N, C-alpha and C positions, 0 to 999 in steps of 0.2 A: 436195615439190611446192610450186610457187608459188601465190600467191592467185589468180592468172589461171587456172591449171590447175584449181584446186580449185573455183572459184566462177563463172567467167565464163558457164557454161551456165545458171546461176540467174537471170541478169539478166532483168528484166521477167517472170518466171514468178511468178504471184500466190502468196503465202505462202512464197516462197523464203527468207525471212529465217530461218525455222525450221530450214532444212536447211544453214546455213552451218557450217563447221567451227570450233569454239571452242577457246579463247577468241578473239574477234574484235573489232576496233575498228570502231565504227559511227557513222556520222553520219546523223542525221534531217534530211533535205534541206529539208523545209519549215521547220523550225525554224531551220536554218542561214540560210536565205534571208531570213527575217523579222528575224533579228538583224543581218545585214548591212544590210538596208534601214532598220532602226530607227536604228542609229548613223549612218549616212549622213545621214538626214534630221535627226537631232539636231544634228550638226556644221554642216550647212548653215544650220540655223535660227539658229545662234549666230554665223554668219559666220567659222567656223573651217575650215581645211583639215584633211583627214584622210589621215594616212599610217600605215596600220594596221601592227602588228608581226607579220611573218611567222614569228617564232620560235615562235609559238603553234602554228601549223598546218603549217608547212614544205611548203606546197603551192602550186605555180604556179596550179592550177585555182582554188583559194580566193582567191588574190591577184588573179586576173583578174576574179573575180566582184565583189570589193570595189572594184576600179577602175572596172568597169562601172557600179557603183552611185554613184560619184562620187569615190572616193579618188584622190589625186594621185600615188600610188606606194605603196612599201612600205618598212618598216623591217626590217632584218635584224641579228640580234645578232652574226653572224659572217660574214666575207667568203665562206666556202663556201656559206652560205644564198643570198647575193646572186648568186653564180655560178650556182646552180641555178635561181633565179628567171629570171635572164636567159636561160638556156638554155630556159626555159618560155615565152618571149616577153613576160616582164615586163621591159621594158628601158627604162622611163622612171620617174624619181623614186625610184630606189633610195637608201636611206640606211643606212650601216652604223654601228651604235650603239656599237660597242666599238672601241677603238684597234687599228689595223693597224700593226705595228712591226718584224717581221722582214724581212730583205731579201727572201726568196723570197715572202713574202705581199705586200709593197710591189710587187713586180714583177707579181704576179697583180692587185693593185688597179689598176694603171696600164693593164694589158691589159683589164680590165673596163670601166674608164672609157672606153677607146677605142671599145668596142661597144654602150655605153649612152648615154642622154641624162639630164642632170640628176643624175648621181650625186653623192652626198655621203658624207663619212666624218668621224669625230670625231677630234680631237686634244686632248691635255692636257699635252704635254711639248715643249719647244723643240727637243730633239734629233730627236724624231719629225717635227716640222714640217720641219726641215732635210733629213732623210732623204727625205720625201715630195717636197719641192721639188726635190731633186737627181734623183730617179727620174722626175719628170714633165717634166724639161727637154726641150724639142724636140718635145713632143707636145701632146696636148689638155690645156688647163688643168684642174686638179683642185680641186674645191670642198671646203673643209674648214669643219667647224663646231666651235667651242670647246665642250668638254664642261665642265660645271660640276658639281662635287661638291655634292649636296645634303645632305651630312652622313653618307653611308654610308661614305665613305673607301674606295670600291671603284675608281672611276675619276673623273677630272675634276679641274680646277683648284681649289685649296683657298682662294682669296682673290680679291678683285677686283684686287689688284696683280698676282697671278699671271696672271689673265685678260688684263690689259692687256699684260703682257709677252709672252704668247703671241700676242696679236694683232699686235703689232709684229714678231714673228718671221715671222708669216705674210706681212705686208706686204713683208717683206724678200725673200721668195721669188717671182720673176716667174711661175713656173708654178703658183703656187697662188691660188686665189680665196677670199676670206673670205666665208662665207655667213651666219654668225650664230652662235647658241648653242643647246646642248642642256642641259636639266635634267630628268632623269627621277627623280622622287621615289618610288623603289620601296618604301621603308619605309612610306609612307603608304597605299599601295593596299589593304591588307588590314586597316586599322583598321576594326573591325566597327561602331562607332558613327559615324553620320553627322556629328554635331556635333563629335566628337573629331577625326575625319578632316578635317573643314573647318578647324578651329582649327590643326591641324598644317600643313595646306597653306598657310593664310594666313601662318603664321610662315615657312615655306620661301620662299614668294613674296616676302616683305619682303626677305629675304636676297639672292634672285636679282636683285631690283631694284637693290640696291647694286652688284652685278657689272655689270648692264646700264648703270647710270648711269656707272660708271667707264670702261667701254668707249665709251660716247657721247662722254664728255668727251675721250677719246683719239682720237675720230674714227672709232670702229668701232660705231656704232649698229647692232645686228643687225636685219637684214631678215627673218631667220627665227629664232623662238623655238619650238623643238620639244620636246615633252615630253607630260606628262599620261598618263593610263592609264584602264583600265576602272574601277578603283575610285574614281577621282577625277573622272571625266568630267562629272558634274553640278556639281562645284565649279570645275573649271579654267576655264570661260568667264568667270565672275564675278571672277576674279583679274585680269583685263585684262592678262594677261602672255604667254600663248602665242598664237602664230599658227596652230599646228597641234597635232593630238593623235596620239600613238603608241599608241592603244589596241589591244589585242591579244586578250585572253581573251574579250572579249564575244561572239565568234563561237561559242564552245563553252559558256562559263558553267560552270566547275568548282565543286566544293563549296566551295573557299576563297572565291571570290566570292560564291557564294550565301549565305554566312553573314554577308555585310556588308549593311548597309542602304545601298544605292547611291543612294537618292533622297531620303530624309529625309522623305518625305511619307506613309509608311505603307502605300503602294501595292504594296510588293514589287518584285522585280526587273523591269526593263523587258526583260530578255533571257531567253531560255529555254535550258534544258539541250539541247543538240544533239548533244553527244559522249558516247558510252557505250561500255561494253564488254559484250558478250553472253558469258556463261559457261554451262556445262552441269553438271547434277547428274551425278557419276560414281560416287558411293557414297552409299547411303542405309540404312545399318545401325544407326544410332544414333537413339535417341528425341530428337525435337525438334531434330535437327540432320542436315544433309546435306553432303556435300563437293563443292565446285565445281572445275572444272578451271582456275582462274585464280588464281594466287598472286603471288609478288614479281615474277615476269617479266612479269605482265599489267598491273601498276599502278605508278605512282610512289609511293615510300614516304616522301616528305618531308612529307606532310600527314596529315590524319585517314584512318581506314580508309574504303574505298569505301562509298558509300551505295547501298542497294537501291532500284531504281526500280520494276521490274516483275517479275512471275513468283513473288512470295512474298507471304504475308499481312502486313498491317500489323504493324510492330514487329520484322520480321526484320532481323537485323543480320549483317554479314559480319565475319570475323576472319581474318587471314592465318594460314596453316598451312604455309607454306614456299614454295620456289621455284615449284612447279607447282600448288599447291592452296590453297583457302580454305575456311573453315567457314562455313555460313549457319545461324545460330542462329534457331530459330523458336519463340518462347515460347508463342505461341497459334496454333490452327489446325493444319492438316495441312501438313507440309513438302512442297515439290514433289517430284514422284516422280523416279525414275531416268530420266536423259536428257532431263528437262525444262530449258528455258532460263530463266536469271535474268539480268535486265539491271541493271547497276550503273553509277553515275555515276563519272566520272573524279575522283579526289581533287585532282590537280594536272594540268592538261591538257598543258602543254608537255612535261615529261619522260615523261608517259604516252604521248603521241603518238610520242615518239622510240624507243619500244619495238617499233613496228609498221612493217611495210613498206607497208601498204595501208589506205586508208579504204574501208569497205564502207557505200555510200550507199543509204540505204533511204527509202522512203515507206510509212509504216504497216508492214506485214508482208511488203513486197516489196522485193527487192534491185533498184536501179536503175542502179548504176554502180560501178566500182571505180577509185578515184583513188590513184595512188601517193603515199606520204609522201616526196616526191622529195628533200627536204633532210634526211632522217634521217641522223643521224651526221655531218653536215657542220659540225663544230664548229671547224674550222680553216681 
């Protein structure tokens, strides 16, 4: 049965969260709204534009709420995500942050450009520039952004000279429009110490300026410098580098970001945990331990074990027990009883979201809406 078939009748029924079939992906609506509003207000206070990353939530509904709060559009890691957002009425300000290189994908990109406004995509190779220019001939001009490698060696040009060469290749294609540069410092986002993260970002910003200076000298001063992230959002404005922020995980605040000192002022995270997984006790035959119905299929496994939020005594810890199950170790106090619900935080929100078809949107203990994870699996 689909989530709609299982749970639509529970919407707006007081206490209905307790009756959801578990494991289930849950959004706390009020916390999500506060997170969206806080980041929008922060960016506005710093004179920066906000183009949040939809790879985190994969949801046109959430993207529309971010835009309503002041965002200029949305970033998408893959072309398929951008197509889903466009299908969901998010048709302005989309930016694809990974290269689009195959002939079939380029054809889809040109088609997407024709039905949206202000679409952008990244490039880091002259051959890709030429392919994009050829495909866009005779149609709507396509805006391209030079991707700068901040040291990860994943994507992006590797030197100022390579950036200038790419800029000249773009200028040689009449159907392409040069928009600026992208530099996403992914390695810096999860440095736990604020001071260490700040020092690392300052180092990377100094390098990016050498690329921008070379482009400017060649006649390619970038109008857009897009990058930044949730982990560095308090640092990015002072770098005097970015024109817009690609923040993503702030909407949900997974365990990886909560482990970081985001502000450096001792005040804790300015954002709340709004994404969680409700699981249920399905076996309670061992002392100080019960078994939950959520295992590897319910959480991403590239980070720490899920953290227990509610439903168990302090000190309770979750441990994976296989595809379908997890152990809840309760060293003190009584473990939750059979069929009781335990709420856990997502250890890494992006891949955890990709495991589910639907967000179950709640206020307190009441289900309010079902939002599809519409871009789930759209990684091509």
